[in-house]
BALUM-889513 format. One record per atom (N, C-alpha, C): x, z, y; residue in one letter. Coordinates in pm, whole numbers, plus 32768, in hexadecimal, padded with zeros to 4 digits. Atoms other than C-alpha are relative to their C-alpha. Example, Ala and Ser with C-alpha at 12.3 -4.5 7.8 and 13.67 -1.06 7.14 Angstrom:
REM residues 2
805980007F89a
84CE830C7E3Ea
805A80008078a
7FAE7FFA7F89s
855782CA7F96s
7FB38049806Ds
This chain:
REM residues 136
80187F768020m
813B7C8C8502m
80538055805Fm
7FB97FAB7FA2s
819E7DA685EAs
807B803E7FBFs
7F827FCB8033s
82F07E4C85CAs
7FF2808C7FC4s
80117F798034k
82617FA38576k
7F6C801C7FE7k
80887FD88021i
812A802C84CEi
7FFF80987FFBi
80057F6D7FF6s
80C98195851Fs
7F7580337FE0s
807E7FBA801Ch
7FBC828584A9h
80148093801Fh
7FFE7F6F7FEAs
7F6D83E68518s
7FD880437F7Es
801F7FB9807Ag
7F6184E38403g
801D8094800Bg
7FEB7F708008v
7F79864C8398v
8058801C7F87v
7FA57FDC806Dv
809086E282C6v
7FB0804B7F95v
804A7FC3806Ee
7FFB87378173e
805880607FAFe
7FA47FA78047s
812C87C880C4s
808E7FE2802Cs
7F74800B7FD8v
829A8805810Cv
805780297F8Bv
7F9F7FE5806Ad
83A687ED7FFFd
808A7FE38038d
7F78801B7FD4t
851E87D48017t
80177F698008t
7FE2808E7FEDg
8567867D80ABg
7F887FA47FFAg
80778055800Ac
83FF86008085c
7F878048803Dc
80797FCB7FC3i
82C886358152i
7F8D7FA37FDCi
8079804F801Dr
816D85C380E6r
7FA3800A8077r
805580067F8Av
809385538207v
7F7E7FBA7FDDv
8084803C8016r
7F1C851081F0r
7FDA7FB4807Er
802980537F8Fi
7EB483EF82CEi
7F727FD07FE6i
808680398009v
7D59836B8317v
800C7F708030v
7FF7808E7FE2q
7D5881F28309q
7F747FCE801Dq
8085802E7FDAt
7C32815D83C5t
80037F6B801Dt
800C808C7FD9s
7BB97FFC83EFs
7FE47FFD8095s
8013800D7F6Fa
7B917F78854Fa
7F75802C802Ba
80897FDF7FD7c
7A1A7FB0854Ec
7FDC80927FE4c
80217F768020a
7A2D811984D4a
7FF38055807Ea
80097FB37F84s
7A568190863Bs
7F897FD58056s
807480317FB6c
791F80D486ACc
7F93806B8004c
80697F9B7FF2k
77FA81A78729k
7F917FF27F99k
806A80148062v
770A810E862Ev
80377FF57F73v
7FC1800C8084a
77FC81218507a
7FB580507F95a
804B7FAF8060g
7724822D8462g
7F877FB87FC8g
8076804A802Cy
760681368444y
80257F7A7FC0y
7FD28083802Ec
76D9801183CFc
804D80117F7Ec
7FB77FFA807Fn
775C7FD08270n
808E7FCB800An
7F7B803C7FF3a
78907F1D82F5a
806980678025a
7F9F7F9B7FD6a
7933805A837Da
8046803A7F87a
7FB27FD38073e
7A4A80CB8299e
80688066802De
7FA17F977FE0k
7B1E82048299k
803880367F7Ek
7FC17FD1807Bk
7C1A826C818Dk
806D80648021k
7F927FA17FF4e
7D0283938164e
806B7FDA7F9Ce
7F9080208057k
7E5A835180D5k
806E80688017k
7F8E7FA47FF6v
7F8B84288091v
807F7FAD7FF1v
7F8080478006v
80E5839C80DCv
807180667FF8v
7F897FAC800Bd
823584318084d
80697FD18064d
7F94801D7FA3v
833E84438190v
807C80437FC9v
7F867FCD803Eh
8496846980F1h
806F800C8067h
7F867FF07FB0d
85E684CE8182d
7FE38035808Dd
801B7FBF7F80v
856385B18295v
802880937FF7v
7FE37F717FFAd
85BC87108304d
7F7D804B7FF2d
80817FC1801Fa
849B87C7825Fa
7FEB8081804Ea
80107F817FB8s
84E189078320s
7FC27FEC808Bs
8039801C7F7Cs
8469885C845Fs
7F697FF17FFEs
808F801C800By
8308882E83DBy
7FBB806E7FB0y
804E7F9D804As
81F38910835Es
7F7A7FC27FD7s
808080328032v
80B088D8829Dv
7F97800C806Ev
806780017F9Ag
7F9488788386g
802D7FC78085g
7FC980347F83q
807787F08497q
7FD97F6D8011q
8023808A7FE3a
800586AC853Da
807F7FB0801Aa
7F8A80567FF0v
810685938525v
7FD27F6F8006v
8018808F8003t
811B841C8550t
80617FC17F9Et
7FB1803F8069v
819683578423v
80097F6A801Fv
7FEC808D7FE1s
822B81FC8454s
804F7FBA7F94s
7FAD80568052t
82C080DC8394t
80117F7D804Ct
7FE8807E7FBAs
83477F8C83FEs
7F9C7F977FD2s
8058806F8024g
82747E538401g
80387FB07F8Dg
7FC08048806Fr
83707DB48317r
7FE680457F7Ar
801C7FB6807Ba
83407EC78215a
7F6E7FEE7FD7a
808D8015801Fa
81C77E9E822Ea
7FE97F747FC8a
800C80898033a
81E77D2681FBa
80367FF77F71a
7FC77FFF8087r
82C47D6380CAr
7FA080417F9Dr
80617FBD8057a
81C37E538038a
7F897FA57FE4a
806E805E8014l
80AE7D54806Dl
80277F8E7FA2l
7FD2806B8057l
817D7C477FC5l
8005802E7F6Fl
7FF57FCD8089w
81C57D1F7E92w
7F7780277FC7w
80807FCE8032g
80667DAD7E7Bg
7F937F967FF5g
806B80638000f
7F937C797EC5f
80317F707FF3f
7FD080898000g
805E7B3C7EFDg
80367FD17F7Ag
7FC580278080m
812D7B317DC0m
7F9B80057F8Dm
80648003806Bp
800E7B987CD9p
7FA47F86800Ap
805480777FEEf
7F3C7A807D6Ff
80487F847FCCf
7FB18073802Ei
805279847D2Ei
800A80007F68i
7FF87FF58092v
807E7A037BC8v
7F7B7FD97FC1v
8084801B8035l
7F0879F77B88l
7FDF7F6A8005l
8022808D7FF0v
7ED678977C10v
805A7FA87FAAv
7FA480508050t
800D780D7B65t
7FDC80057F6Dt
80237FF3808Ev
7FAD78967A11v
7F7C7FBB7FE1v
808280408018v
7E4578227A31v
800F7F687FFDv
7FEF80917FFBv
7EAE76C07A91v
804C7FCD7F86v
7FB0802C8072v
7FB876A37981v
7FAF80097F7Ev
804D7FF0807Bv
7ED6772C786Dv
7F8A7F9F7FFEv
806E80607FF9l
7DB5765278E3l
80307F737FDFl
7FC98084801Dm
7E92751E78D6m
80267FF37F6Cm
7FD78004808Dl
7F127579777Al
7F8B80047F9Fl
806D7FED8060t
7DCB75E376D8t
7F7F7FBB8028t
807E80397FD1g
7CB3755777AFg
7F8D80627FF8g
80687F99800Ed
7BF1769B7772d
8006805F8078d
80017FAE7F86e
7B8D774B78B5e
7FFD80957FE1e
80087F728025g
7B3C7895780Ag
808780377FD7g
7F7B7FD6802Bv
7C9078AA7763v
805E80048078v
7FAA80047F89a
7D37784878ACa
7FE8807B8059a
80207F8C7FACa
7C7F795A796Ca
803480827FC2a
7FD07F878043l
7CCD7A65786Al
809980067FFEl
7F6E80047FFEs
7E3879F5785As
80378026808As
7FD77FDE7F78g
7E557A0D79D3g
7FF680968019g
800F7F707FEFl
7DCD7B6E79D2l
8064804E7FAAl
7FA07FBD8059a
7EA97BCE78AAa
808E7FF88037a
7F7A800F7FC6a
7FDC7B4E7964a
801A8068806Da
7FED7F9A7F98l
7F9F7C527A72l
802880877FC6l
7FDD7F7F803Ev
7FCB7D73797Dv
809880148000v
7F6F7FEA7FFAp
81457D3F7950p
80368002808Fp
7FD380007F75y
81697CF57AC5y
7FF1808B803Dy
80157F7B7FC6y
80CF7E407B2Fy
804E806C7FB5y
7FAC7FA38049f
818A7EF67A1Af
80907FFA8034f
7F7B80117FC5l
82CE7E667AA7l
800880428089l
80037FBB7F7Fl
826A7EDF7C02l
800880977FEEl
7FFD7F71801Dy
822E80387B6Fy
808D802D7FDBy
7F777FDC8027l
838880397AD1l
80607FFB8076l
7FA880117F8Cm
84247FCE7C1Cm
7FD680548078m
80377FB37F90r
836980CF7CF0r
8069804E804Dr
7F997FB47FB9n
849E819E7D42n
80557FA58058n
7FB380607FB1r
8562806F7DB6r
7FAD7FCE8077r
805780317F95m
84397FF47E80m
7FE8806C806Am
80187F957F9Fs
840581477F23s
8074800D8063s
7F9080017FA2r
856081287FBDr
7FF47F8E8064r
800F80737FA8q
85067FD68051q
7F86800B805Aq
807B7FED7FB3i
83AC803B80C9i
7FF380958018i
7FFF7F717FE6s
83D7818D8169s
7FBA80218083s
80417FCD7F88f
831F825A826Df
805D80638045f
7FB47F9B7FB5y
83B58331837Ey
7FA380408066y
80517FB67F9Ei
832C84318470i
803C7FED808Ai
7FD280177F76e
834283E385E1e
801480828049e
């Protein structure tokens, strides 16, 4: 994974110590000339918060480049996709071995994700310090 991930964006709002930046996240094929005729082209708008910045240096509508480290992106992927997958598979296998019922195992695996994502929600402030964006 590269050492830095950057996206161009526009400042949406400016608060004391926090700037909200709207970025357009595109897939690789979204810039293709025939993307309008293809269902694979994907384009999403997202808003990211940039904390601990001098807000007086920025104004609404200003074009900026938002970056984060590759390590922070890998950590976010692990928390958002890797760990839930491990929890899901582990619970499904254990419940299947104990009960032999595939339906109960599948529902148990899905139910195990509820406390996991609730825990992530409770830890969002701590995680936001570890996965942070900055303006170049």
